[in-house]
Z-matrix of the N, CA and C atoms (Angstrom, degrees):
N
C 1 1.446
C 2 1.525 1 109.60
N 3 1.337 2 116.64 1 -34.57
C 4 1.457 3 125.16 2 -177.31
C 5 1.473 4 113.28 3 -124.19
N 6 1.317 5 121.41 4 133.27
C 7 1.506 6 127.38 5 177.64
C 8 1.499 7 106.17 6 -119.30
N 9 1.329 8 115.77 7 144.77
C 10 1.462 9 124.13 8 170.15
C 11 1.517 10 106.83 9 -145.30
N 12 1.406 11 111.70 10 151.46
C 13 1.474 12 117.65 11 175.04
C 14 1.549 13 111.41 12 -57.91
N 15 1.339 14 115.44 13 145.19
C 16 1.446 15 118.18 14 -178.41
C 17 1.576 16 105.43 15 -151.35
N 18 1.334 17 116.86 16 72.82
C 19 1.397 18 119.47 17 -176.66
C 20 1.514 19 113.49 18 -126.11
N 21 1.244 20 119.43 19 18.39
C 22 1.519 21 123.84 20 174.76
C 23 1.501 22 112.05 21 -51.24
N 24 1.274 23 120.92 22 111.14
C 25 1.441 24 126.90 23 176.78
C 26 1.531 25 107.92 24 107.13
N 27 1.346 26 125.20 25 -17.14
C 28 1.433 27 124.56 26 170.62
C 29 1.481 28 113.80 27 -93.12
N 30 1.341 29 118.89 28 128.96
C 31 1.422 30 117.95 29 -179.76
C 32 1.610 31 112.74 30 -63.51
N 33 1.321 32 113.07 31 157.02
C 34 1.411 33 117.56 32 -178.62
C 35 1.563 34 109.13 33 -59.92
N 36 1.290 35 116.10 34 144.32
C 37 1.444 36 121.28 35 -175.93
C 38 1.560 37 104.67 36 143.17
N 39 1.280 38 109.11 37 -161.18
C 40 1.560 39 113.63 38 -178.03
C 41 1.507 40 107.32 39 -110.40
N 42 1.406 41 113.86 40 142.71
C 43 1.330 42 125.12 41 169.62
C 44 1.580 43 109.74 42 -87.31
N 45 1.247 44 124.71 43 120.62
C 46 1.480 45 121.38 44 -172.32
C 47 1.538 46 113.16 45 -90.70
N 48 1.339 47 114.71 46 -22.16
C 49 1.486 48 115.59 47 -175.34
C 50 1.567 49 106.43 48 -153.38
N 51 1.288 50 113.38 49 147.08
C 52 1.466 51 120.71 50 177.61
C 53 1.559 52 106.49 51 -137.87
N 54 1.306 53 115.73 52 136.29
C 55 1.433 54 117.82 53 176.51
C 56 1.492 55 109.89 54 -144.63
N 57 1.239 56 120.23 55 166.75
C 58 1.532 57 124.26 56 -176.18
C 59 1.614 58 108.07 57 -116.34
N 60 1.309 59 110.40 58 170.36
C 61 1.445 60 113.77 59 174.32
C 62 1.507 61 108.76 60 -102.25
N 63 1.365 62 124.26 61 119.72
C 64 1.355 63 123.18 62 -177.21
C 65 1.498 64 118.27 63 -53.31
N 66 1.435 65 115.34 64 -37.12
C 67 1.442 66 117.19 65 -177.85
C 68 1.491 67 113.85 66 -93.02
N 69 1.401 68 121.52 67 -10.10
C 70 1.468 69 121.04 68 177.49
C 71 1.540 70 102.85 69 -128.29
N 72 1.365 71 115.09 70 101.68
C 73 1.472 72 118.64 71 -177.45
C 74 1.529 73 118.71 72 -57.74
N 75 1.328 74 114.83 73 -29.53
C 76 1.492 75 118.90 74 -178.82
C 77 1.443 76 112.91 75 -86.74
N 78 1.409 77 123.75 76 -5.79
C 79 1.404 78 127.76 77 -175.34
C 80 1.496 79 105.26 78 -91.08
N 81 1.377 80 117.56 79 114.68
C 82 1.499 81 124.20 80 174.46
C 83 1.428 82 106.61 81 -116.74
N 84 1.422 83 114.65 82 153.36
C 85 1.508 84 126.53 83 178.97
C 86 1.513 85 106.87 84 -123.65
N 87 1.337 86 118.61 85 140.88
C 88 1.419 87 122.54 86 171.52
C 89 1.547 88 107.47 87 -137.43
N 90 1.375 89 111.91 88 158.42
C 91 1.483 90 113.34 89 -177.29
C 92 1.567 91 106.46 90 -138.16
N 93 1.281 92 116.38 91 132.94
C 94 1.452 93 124.38 92 174.73
C 95 1.509 94 107.27 93 -163.49
N 96 1.334 95 112.75 94 91.29
C 97 1.490 96 128.78 95 -173.67
C 98 1.533 97 110.00 96 64.60
N 99 1.245 98 117.58 97 -4.25
C 100 1.484 99 121.19 98 166.46
C 101 1.549 100 106.15 99 -167.36
N 102 1.396 101 116.01 100 -179.55
C 103 1.392 102 121.10 101 -174.28
C 104 1.478 103 109.63 102 -98.45
N 105 1.290 104 117.81 103 139.47
C 106 1.507 105 123.07 104 172.81
C 107 1.492 106 109.12 105 -127.01
N 108 1.285 107 115.19 106 144.53
C 109 1.469 108 122.25 107 178.49
C 110 1.479 109 112.91 108 -121.02
N 111 1.383 110 122.23 109 147.98
C 112 1.357 111 126.69 110 178.58
C 113 1.578 112 105.98 111 -129.40
N 114 1.210 113 118.62 112 124.66
C 115 1.570 114 120.80 113 172.80
C 116 1.445 115 113.62 114 -96.74
N 117 1.363 116 119.38 115 2.57
C 118 1.366 117 119.24 116 -175.30
C 119 1.578 118 109.20 117 -120.15
N 120 1.187 119 118.13 118 29.34
C 121 1.501 120 121.83 119 174.53
C 122 1.539 121 113.89 120 79.54
N 123 1.257 122 114.60 121 19.16
C 124 1.441 123 122.95 122 175.49
C 125 1.622 124 114.75 123 97.92
N 126 1.301 125 119.22 124 11.47
C 127 1.468 126 122.52 125 178.97
C 128 1.616 127 108.66 126 -70.14
N 129 1.334 128 113.96 127 -49.28
C 130 1.484 129 122.77 128 173.66
C 131 1.445 130 115.37 129 -124.21
N 132 1.283 131 113.39 130 155.71
C 133 1.492 132 115.42 131 -174.70
C 134 1.579 133 102.28 132 -134.10
N 135 1.415 134 113.77 133 149.68
C 136 1.497 135 124.12 134 174.27
C 137 1.429 136 110.46 135 -130.16
N 138 1.288 137 117.61 136 143.32
C 139 1.539 138 119.26 137 178.48
C 140 1.530 139 107.32 138 -66.51
N 141 1.353 140 116.01 139 145.05
C 142 1.453 141 120.27 140 177.26
C 143 1.559 142 106.29 141 -114.65
N 144 1.320 143 115.45 142 129.92
C 145 1.473 144 113.25 143 177.03
C 146 1.535 145 114.41 144 66.64
N 147 1.392 146 109.04 145 -155.31
C 148 1.360 147 122.77 146 179.86
C 149 1.605 148 114.37 147 -98.73
N 150 1.398 149 117.07 148 157.66
C 151 1.448 150 111.79 149 179.87
C 152 1.576 151 108.61 150 -69.15
N 153 1.227 152 117.18 151 162.42
C 154 1.461 153 124.59 152 -178.86
C 155 1.557 154 109.07 153 -58.09
N 156 1.320 155 114.49 154 149.63
C 157 1.504 156 119.19 155 178.76
C 158 1.512 157 119.03 156 -60.25
N 159 1.307 158 113.22 157 -26.37
C 160 1.552 159 118.01 158 -179.47
C 161 1.454 160 106.31 159 -119.40
N 162 1.313 161 122.83 160 124.49
C 163 1.477 162 128.62 161 172.17
C 164 1.510 163 110.62 162 -60.01
N 165 1.274 164 113.11 163 145.57
C 166 1.548 165 118.20 164 178.76
C 167 1.481 166 115.72 165 64.85
N 168 1.351 167 116.25 166 31.50
C 169 1.489 168 121.44 167 176.19
C 170 1.514 169 106.80 168 -69.27
N 171 1.308 170 118.00 169 128.71
C 172 1.461 171 124.70 170 172.68
C 173 1.564 172 108.54 171 -79.03
N 174 1.274 173 118.07 172 120.82
C 175 1.510 174 116.58 173 -176.99
C 176 1.555 175 105.70 174 -110.20
N 177 1.312 176 114.90 175 123.44
C 178 1.426 177 125.65 176 176.80
C 179 1.518 178 118.72 177 -93.73
N 180 1.326 179 116.39 178 -30.94
C 181 1.388 180 119.25 179 -177.84
C 182 1.489 181 111.28 180 -159.64
N 183 1.340 182 119.92 181 161.96
C 184 1.486 183 119.55 182 -172.62
C 185 1.646 184 103.22 183 -153.54
N 186 1.300 185 108.92 184 143.46
C 187 1.503 186 119.50 185 170.86
C 188 1.488 187 113.24 186 -140.22
N 189 1.244 188 119.11 187 136.61
C 190 1.499 189 126.90 188 -175.11
C 191 1.450 190 107.14 189 -124.86
N 192 1.376 191 118.03 190 132.79
C 193 1.447 192 123.82 191 177.45
C 194 1.598 193 110.04 192 -67.48
N 195 1.290 194 115.73 193 162.37
C 196 1.437 195 121.41 194 177.23
C 197 1.482 196 109.55 195 -58.11
N 198 1.377 197 122.10 196 -41.76
C 199 1.425 198 123.77 197 -173.24
C 200 1.604 199 109.87 198 -84.09
N 201 1.419 200 114.82 199 1.02
C 202 1.543 201 121.27 200 172.88
C 203 1.396 202 111.76 201 69.46
N 204 1.447 203 122.86 202 14.14
C 205 1.470 204 121.05 203 179.41
C 206 1.537 205 109.99 204 -94.71
N 207 1.295 206 117.90 205 -38.81
C 208 1.394 207 125.93 206 -174.94
C 209 1.510 208 108.45 207 -87.69
N 210 1.240 209 122.34 208 122.08
C 211 1.481 210 126.04 209 -179.77
C 212 1.542 211 107.34 210 -130.73
N 213 1.251 212 118.12 211 123.02
C 214 1.546 213 120.96 212 173.77
C 215 1.474 214 107.81 213 -114.77
N 216 1.292 215 115.44 214 143.57
C 217 1.533 216 124.71 215 178.05
C 218 1.464 217 111.27 216 -132.86
N 219 1.386 218 115.84 217 119.06
C 220 1.434 219 118.01 218 170.81
C 221 1.526 220 108.73 219 -78.77
N 222 1.400 221 118.25 220 127.38
C 223 1.441 222 119.25 221 -174.03
C 224 1.448 223 110.58 222 -130.69
N 225 1.372 224 120.17 223 174.18
C 226 1.393 225 122.93 224 175.46
C 227 1.582 226 113.84 225 -62.96
N 228 1.317 227 119.02 226 -9.40
C 229 1.455 228 119.18 227 174.23
C 230 1.487 229 113.48 228 -126.62
N 231 1.348 230 116.17 229 43.23
C 232 1.474 231 123.84 230 179.81
C 233 1.448 232 112.72 231 100.55
N 234 1.385 233 117.89 232 -153.82
C 235 1.393 234 126.38 233 -175.53
C 236 1.634 235 110.25 234 -113.76
N 237 1.328 236 112.00 235 126.30
C 238 1.467 237 120.55 236 179.98
C 239 1.618 238 105.04 237 -98.11
N 240 1.296 239 113.09 238 146.42
C 241 1.444 240 119.45 239 179.62
C 242 1.468 241 110.84 240 -137.92
N 243 1.362 242 115.87 241 137.51
C 244 1.485 243 127.87 242 176.87
C 245 1.514 244 104.92 243 -127.83
N 246 1.285 245 115.06 244 130.16
C 247 1.490 246 125.64 245 178.67
C 248 1.525 247 109.09 246 -107.28
N 249 1.360 248 117.83 247 0.93
C 250 1.484 249 117.93 248 -175.12
C 251 1.549 250 104.10 249 -132.10
N 252 1.212 251 123.61 250 47.20
C 253 1.511 252 129.56 251 169.42
C 254 1.451 253 106.55 252 64.70
N 255 1.321 254 124.46 253 32.56
C 256 1.474 255 121.77 254 175.03
C 257 1.511 256 114.44 255 94.68
N 258 1.364 257 119.13 256 1.59
C 259 1.457 258 120.97 257 -174.96
C 260 1.561 259 106.24 258 -75.22
N 261 1.304 260 123.51 259 -30.14
C 262 1.396 261 125.35 260 177.88
C 263 1.481 262 108.10 261 -143.88
N 264 1.362 263 117.45 262 145.50
C 265 1.483 264 127.95 263 -175.84
C 266 1.455 265 108.93 264 -121.82
N 267 1.432 266 115.54 265 141.74
C 268 1.500 267 121.86 266 175.18
C 269 1.490 268 106.92 267 -134.97
N 270 1.200 269 116.85 268 151.80
C 271 1.443 270 123.54 269 174.33
C 272 1.573 271 108.44 270 -80.05
N 273 1.326 272 116.48 271 128.95
C 274 1.417 273 119.96 272 178.44
C 275 1.585 274 109.86 273 -76.41
N 276 1.276 275 114.19 274 126.34
C 277 1.480 276 118.42 275 -179.57
C 278 1.548 277 107.91 276 -129.09
N 279 1.299 278 111.67 277 176.02
C 280 1.596 279 116.20 278 178.31
C 281 1.558 280 108.80 279 100.25
N 282 1.285 281 117.07 280 -103.72
C 283 1.392 282 119.08 281 -174.46
C 284 1.547 283 117.36 282 -78.88
N 285 1.307 284 117.91 283 -6.60
C 286 1.416 285 125.40 284 175.98
C 287 1.561 286 113.05 285 -107.17
N 288 1.272 287 119.93 286 150.75
C 289 1.416 288 124.82 287 178.73
C 290 1.560 289 107.10 288 -64.68
N 291 1.332 290 118.64 289 129.66
C 292 1.492 291 121.62 290 178.82
C 293 1.448 292 109.73 291 -88.11
N 294 1.268 293 115.18 292 135.51
C 295 1.567 294 122.98 293 175.45
C 296 1.488 295 114.44 294 60.68
N 297 1.371 296 118.65 295 19.26
C 298 1.448 297 118.70 296 168.14
C 299 1.496 298 104.94 297 -94.10
N 300 1.394 299 116.61 298 154.79
C 301 1.353 300 120.34 299 178.71
C 302 1.564 301 114.76 300 -70.03
N 303 1.275 302 116.48 301 120.19
C 304 1.426 303 122.86 302 -178.58
C 305 1.542 304 110.59 303 -88.86
N 306 1.268 305 121.23 304 144.83
C 307 1.440 306 124.17 305 -174.84
C 308 1.634 307 108.30 306 -112.96
N 309 1.211 308 113.39 307 -150.02
C 310 1.488 309 117.23 308 -171.38
C 311 1.537 310 108.32 309 -54.43
N 312 1.328 311 115.40 310 151.81
C 313 1.491 312 120.30 311 175.68
C 314 1.509 313 103.06 312 -125.34
N 315 1.360 314 113.13 313 123.33
C 316 1.444 315 125.24 314 -179.51
C 317 1.460 316 115.58 315 -120.33
N 318 1.297 317 121.61 316 141.54
C 319 1.436 318 128.22 317 171.37
C 320 1.478 319 112.52 318 -78.07
N 321 1.283 320 119.47 319 139.89
C 322 1.459 321 117.65 320 171.45
C 323 1.538 322 113.22 321 -65.74
N 324 1.218 323 120.83 322 130.15
C 325 1.507 324 119.91 323 -175.78
C 326 1.536 325 114.99 324 -62.66
N 327 1.329 326 117.25 325 -22.04
C 328 1.409 327 127.08 326 -175.33
C 329 1.553 328 111.21 327 -102.57
N 330 1.219 329 116.91 328 -12.23
C 331 1.531 330 119.48 329 -175.62
C 332 1.552 331 107.92 330 -150.54
N 333 1.274 332 120.97 331 97.86
C 334 1.386 333 124.12 332 -172.20
C 335 1.595 334 113.21 333 -67.52
N 336 1.410 335 113.92 334 -13.48
C 337 1.410 336 122.41 335 177.71
C 338 1.587 337 109.95 336 -76.80
N 339 1.307 338 119.38 337 -21.37
C 340 1.445 339 122.77 338 -174.09
C 341 1.511 340 107.19 339 -100.24
N 342 1.428 341 111.83 340 130.51
C 343 1.477 342 119.69 341 178.51
C 344 1.490 343 105.28 342 -116.65
N 345 1.304 344 115.72 343 151.48
C 346 1.471 345 122.69 344 171.41
C 347 1.547 346 107.22 345 -119.54
N 348 1.325 347 117.07 346 135.47
C 349 1.444 348 122.71 347 173.10
C 350 1.458 349 106.58 348 -133.79
N 351 1.353 350 118.09 349 142.08
C 352 1.431 351 124.70 350 175.66
C 353 1.569 352 111.09 351 -102.42
N 354 1.332 353 113.79 352 153.77
C 355 1.448 354 119.74 353 -176.55
C 356 1.432 355 111.20 354 -133.11
N 357 1.359 356 119.81 355 143.55
C 358 1.490 357 120.75 356 -178.22
C 359 1.454 358 112.13 357 -136.44
N 360 1.333 359 116.12 358 141.03
C 361 1.479 360 119.85 359 174.64
C 362 1.512 361 110.19 360 -76.73
N 363 1.283 362 118.79 361 -32.50
C 364 1.513 363 126.18 362 174.69
C 365 1.497 364 106.81 363 -82.39
N 366 1.376 365 119.36 364 126.71
C 367 1.508 366 121.65 365 176.78
C 368 1.473 367 110.50 366 -56.49
N 369 1.370 368 121.96 367 140.28
C 370 1.402 369 124.02 368 -177.25
C 371 1.585 370 114.60 369 -62.84
N 372 1.281 371 117.72 370 -34.46
C 373 1.451 372 118.47 371 171.89
C 374 1.608 373 114.92 372 -50.90
N 375 1.324 374 108.89 373 -42.08
C 376 1.544 375 117.51 374 177.32
C 377 1.419 376 112.17 375 -64.29
N 378 1.434 377 114.93 376 -42.76
C 379 1.447 378 115.84 377 -175.18
C 380 1.546 379 108.75 378 -71.83
N 381 1.360 380 119.72 379 -33.54
C 382 1.460 381 120.71 380 175.42
C 383 1.459 382 112.08 381 -68.19
N 384 1.380 383 118.88 382 -36.68
C 385 1.489 384 118.85 383 176.37
C 386 1.471 385 111.87 384 -64.99
N 387 1.328 386 120.16 385 -42.20
C 388 1.453 387 122.59 386 173.82
C 389 1.480 388 116.80 387 -57.15
N 390 1.311 389 110.82 388 -40.70
C 391 1.541 390 120.49 389 177.46
C 392 1.470 391 110.63 390 -64.66
N 393 1.264 392 120.78 391 -44.00
C 394 1.460 393 124.06 392 177.29
C 395 1.457 394 111.62 393 -67.08
N 396 1.289 395 122.83 394 -33.81
C 397 1.401 396 123.10 395 177.67
C 398 1.547 397 110.96 396 -80.64
N 399 1.340 398 118.55 397 -9.03
C 400 1.395 399 120.00 398 -177.90
C 401 1.536 400 113.37 399 86.57
N 402 1.336 401 117.31 400 15.72
C 403 1.426 402 119.60 401 -179.19
C 404 1.583 403 110.75 402 -101.04
N 405 1.310 404 115.56 403 163.15
C 406 1.431 405 120.84 404 172.59
C 407 1.526 406 109.11 405 -133.06
N 408 1.263 407 118.66 406 -179.36
C 409 1.537 408 124.11 407 178.90
C 410 1.427 409 107.10 408 -65.17
N 411 1.293 410 125.78 409 -36.93
C 412 1.468 411 122.86 410 -177.66
C 413 1.565 412 113.34 411 -70.97
N 414 1.244 413 112.11 412 -24.50
C 415 1.507 414 118.34 413 -180.00
C 416 1.567 415 110.13 414 -61.08
N 417 1.257 416 115.42 415 -15.98
C 418 1.519 417 119.71 416 -170.72
C 419 1.540 418 107.20 417 -87.58
N 420 1.299 419 117.62 418 -9.67
C 421 1.457 420 122.05 419 -175.89
C 422 1.575 421 108.03 420 -80.30
N 423 1.406 422 111.66 421 145.97
C 424 1.426 423 118.38 422 175.95
C 425 1.440 424 107.31 423 -141.92
N 426 1.401 425 118.13 424 172.49
C 427 1.532 426 115.91 425 -178.37
C 428 1.535 427 115.21 426 -62.02
N 429 1.272 428 116.07 427 -30.78
C 430 1.530 429 116.72 428 -179.96
C 431 1.545 430 109.37 429 -66.97
N 432 1.345 431 121.34 430 -46.30
C 433 1.414 432 124.15 431 174.34
C 434 1.475 433 119.16 432 -57.37
N 435 1.393 434 111.49 433 -39.67
C 436 1.454 435 120.39 434 178.97
C 437 1.477 436 111.19 435 -67.04
N 438 1.408 437 117.19 436 -40.91
C 439 1.452 438 125.55 437 -177.93
C 440 1.507 439 103.49 438 -66.73
N 441 1.297 440 120.64 439 -43.12
C 442 1.460 441 122.11 440 -175.67
C 443 1.525 442 109.97 441 -67.41
N 444 1.388 443 120.21 442 -37.78
C 445 1.378 444 122.54 443 176.86
C 446 1.615 445 110.60 444 -68.74
N 447 1.280 446 120.07 445 -37.52
C 448 1.494 447 123.87 446 176.14
C 449 1.550 448 106.83 447 -66.89
N 450 1.279 449 122.31 448 -45.50
C 451 1.466 450 122.49 449 177.63
C 452 1.581 451 112.69 450 -58.63
N 453 1.381 452 114.01 451 -41.19
C 454 1.431 453 114.86 452 178.62
C 455 1.524 454 114.45 453 -68.36
N 456 1.248 455 116.89 454 -30.29
C 457 1.420 456 125.50 455 178.09
C 458 1.561 457 108.43 456 -70.11
N 459 1.307 458 115.74 457 -46.65
C 460 1.442 459 122.58 458 179.42
C 461 1.551 460 110.02 459 -61.81
N 462 1.367 461 114.21 460 -42.85
C 463 1.521 462 117.09 461 172.02
C 464 1.460 463 115.32 462 -57.32
N 465 1.341 464 115.11 463 -44.69
C 466 1.512 465 116.77 464 175.90
C 467 1.476 466 112.64 465 -58.20
N 468 1.373 467 119.24 466 -45.15
C 469 1.408 468 123.03 467 -177.93
C 470 1.598 469 109.66 468 -59.95
N 471 1.351 470 116.89 469 -47.85
C 472 1.401 471 121.69 470 -177.47
C 473 1.528 472 108.43 471 -62.58
N 474 1.395 473 119.10 472 -44.49
C 475 1.476 474 120.59 473 -179.89
C 476 1.509 475 108.34 474 -65.55
N 477 1.270 476 121.50 475 -35.10
C 478 1.499 477 120.18 476 179.66
C 479 1.527 478 110.18 477 -71.34
N 480 1.337 479 118.27 478 -36.70
C 481 1.438 480 120.94 479 -178.87
C 482 1.578 481 105.02 480 -66.44
N 483 1.289 482 116.23 481 -47.29
C 484 1.555 483 120.15 482 -172.60
C 485 1.582 484 104.62 483 -67.00
N 486 1.334 485 119.68 484 -38.31
C 487 1.511 486 117.87 485 -177.94
C 488 1.565 487 109.47 486 -69.02
N 489 1.390 488 112.85 487 -39.83
C 490 1.567 489 114.26 488 180.00
C 491 1.466 490 111.46 489 -66.25
N 492 1.420 491 117.71 490 -37.11
C 493 1.482 492 118.08 491 178.40
C 494 1.559 493 113.22 492 -68.61
N 495 1.407 494 117.96 493 -31.25
C 496 1.374 495 119.67 494 173.89
C 497 1.479 496 114.89 495 -70.68
N 498 1.335 497 116.83 496 -35.80
C 499 1.460 498 120.40 497 -177.18
C 500 1.520 499 105.52 498 -73.66
N 501 1.291 500 119.00 499 -37.48
C 502 1.470 501 119.20 500 -171.95
C 503 1.584 502 107.33 501 -71.52
N 504 1.264 503 122.82 502 -21.73
C 505 1.447 504 130.40 503 178.65
C 506 1.476 505 110.95 504 -89.59
N 507 1.336 506 117.74 505 -12.53
C 508 1.442 507 121.03 506 179.46
C 509 1.573 508 109.85 507 79.00
N 510 1.323 509 121.79 508 24.07
C 511 1.426 510 122.62 509 -174.22
C 512 1.498 511 110.66 510 -91.65
N 513 1.295 512 123.58 511 -9.12
C 514 1.493 513 123.55 512 177.60
C 515 1.456 514 111.62 513 -110.35
């Protein structure tokens, strides 16, 4: 019913993401160029670990382990991981897309050890702008681009037919 500012300990600017600790209801986490923690339900905030390796990192999602040592951040350049409470940060590679914009990060409601993160080829600010304007990705199509796509598909079909014919005759 009532809201009041509660940013004691966080520098002026914007907080991009806020999350809570499932096992400690008064523990909150915020991110704005670095991670901040609050153990009193958001009344006061303290910096956690070191600033992020890249200045002006856009943070879309965050998850913190129950022991507060593992921190994951979904950013505009993929997922950052810290295994030492934010003292050092590494880019997550391997099973996740590297340097694609990561979106929200959510915990599985049935398994707190499982996290879900979305990734986008189109930057999120562009998606938000289009949504505010009432546009979508299909609204960008026009007859010329549709004709170009159809011509490309036709070219692929002809090339595939030609290659199959040559292979069946043993000429390649």
